[in-house]
C-alpha positions as CSV (number, residue, x, y, z in Angstrom):
1,V,0.0,-0.1,-0.2
2,Q,1.4,3.5,-0.8
3,L,0.1,6.9,-0.9
4,V,2.5,9.7,-2.3
5,E,1.7,13.3,-1.8
6,S,3.1,15.9,-4.4
7,G,2.6,19.4,-5.4
8,G,3.6,21.4,-2.2
9,G,6.1,24.2,-2.3
10,L,6.6,27.7,-1.4
11,V,4.3,30.4,-2.4
12,H,3.1,33.9,-1.6
13,E,-0.1,34.7,0.3
14,G,-3.2,34.5,-1.9
15,A,-1.6,32.1,-4.5
16,S,-2.9,28.7,-5.3
17,L,-1.3,25.2,-5.2
18,T,-2.9,21.7,-6.2
19,L,-1.8,18.8,-4.3
20,S,-2.0,15.3,-5.7
21,C,-1.9,12.0,-3.7
22,A,-1.4,9.1,-5.8
23,T,-2.4,5.7,-4.4
24,S,-1.5,2.1,-4.8
25,G,-2.3,-1.4,-3.5
26,F,-5.6,-0.8,-2.2
27,P,-8.9,-0.2,-3.9
28,M,-9.4,3.5,-3.6
29,D,-12.8,3.6,-4.9
30,Q,-13.7,1.8,-1.7
31,H,-12.1,3.9,0.7
32,A,-12.6,7.6,2.0
33,I,-9.6,9.6,1.3
34,A,-8.8,12.6,3.4
35,W,-6.2,15.4,3.8
36,F,-4.8,16.2,7.2
37,R,-2.1,19.0,8.0
38,Q,0.2,19.6,10.9
39,A,2.0,22.6,11.3
40,P,4.9,23.0,13.7
41,G,4.4,22.8,17.2
42,K,0.5,22.0,16.4
43,A,-1.5,19.0,16.5
44,R,-2.4,17.2,13.3
45,E,-6.0,18.6,11.9
46,G,-8.3,17.2,9.3
47,V,-8.8,19.6,6.2
48,S,-11.2,17.9,3.8
49,C,-12.1,14.4,3.0
50,S,-13.9,12.6,0.0
51,N,-16.4,9.5,0.5
52,V,-16.5,6.8,-1.8
53,D,-19.6,8.1,-3.1
54,E,-17.5,11.2,-3.5
55,T,-19.4,13.5,-1.3
56,T,-16.9,15.8,0.7
57,A,-16.3,17.7,4.0
58,Y,-14.1,20.4,4.9
59,A,-12.8,22.1,7.8
60,D,-14.4,25.4,8.3
61,S,-10.9,27.2,8.2
62,V,-10.7,26.2,4.4
63,K,-14.3,26.1,3.3
64,G,-14.8,28.1,0.4
65,R,-11.2,28.0,-0.5
66,F,-10.2,24.6,-0.9
67,T,-11.7,21.7,-3.1
68,I,-11.0,18.0,-2.8
69,S,-11.5,15.6,-5.9
70,R,-11.1,12.2,-6.9
71,D,-10.1,10.3,-10.0
72,N,-10.8,6.8,-9.1
73,A,-9.6,5.4,-12.6
74,K,-6.2,7.3,-11.9
75,S,-6.4,6.2,-8.2
76,T,-5.4,9.8,-7.2
77,V,-7.0,12.4,-5.1
78,Y,-6.4,15.9,-5.6
79,L,-6.8,19.1,-2.9
80,Q,-7.0,22.5,-5.0
81,M,-6.2,25.5,-2.7
82,N,-6.8,28.9,-3.5
83,S,-6.4,32.1,-1.6
84,L,-3.6,30.6,0.5
85,K,-2.7,32.0,3.8
86,P,0.2,31.9,6.2
87,E,-1.7,29.9,8.6
88,D,-2.2,27.1,6.0
89,T,1.5,26.5,6.1
90,A,2.0,22.9,7.3
91,V,3.1,19.4,6.1
92,Y,0.0,18.1,4.4
93,F,-0.8,14.3,4.4
94,C,-3.4,12.2,2.6
95,A,-5.1,9.3,4.4
96,A,-7.2,6.4,3.3
97,G,-9.9,4.7,5.4
98,A,-12.7,2.3,4.5
99,P,-16.2,2.8,6.0
100,P,-17.8,2.0,8.1
101,F,-16.2,4.5,10.5
102,I,-17.4,4.7,14.2
103,G,-21.0,5.2,14.3
104,M,-21.5,3.0,11.6
105,T,-21.4,5.6,9.4
106,S,-20.0,6.1,5.7
107,R,-19.2,9.8,6.4
108,C,-15.3,10.5,6.3
109,P,-14.2,11.6,9.7
110,L,-12.0,15.1,9.9
111,V,-11.6,15.0,13.6
112,R,-10.5,11.3,14.1
113,S,-7.3,10.7,12.4
114,Y,-7.0,7.2,13.7
115,E,-9.8,5.9,11.5
116,Y,-7.4,6.1,8.6
117,N,-5.5,2.9,8.0
118,Y,-2.9,4.1,5.2
119,W,-1.0,7.4,5.3
120,G,1.6,9.1,2.8
121,R,4.7,10.7,4.2
122,G,3.5,14.3,3.4
123,T,4.4,17.5,1.2
124,Q,5.4,20.8,2.5
125,V,3.3,23.9,1.9
126,T,4.5,27.1,3.0
127,V,2.9,30.3,2.5
128,S,4.7,33.6,3.0
129,S,3.0,37.0,3.8
């Protein structure tokens, strides 16, 4: 099983980036895929997730700026990030988890990172002011 993130970089405030998460070794179309991020000295936080049925969820801090999408044929998930802010600076990780999740729900969780079985190594996003 592999999840490989790419697309991170150093950008100015207000810029855009698109992160990719290429997956292999498991049926991505049967898994929820989430993006988490971790800034130095802070806890890991859920950013967005895509359910098996391609419905999505977002953290309040990124709603309206970030868009998650998935291409099951390419086994890849994307995170389009617009209007980036310095507070978006973090290492971004993608993760995969198979429903059902706690509570017998198929809705991907953004707060319980432990429900995701597979993780990538992350890609650094730095936004300068």
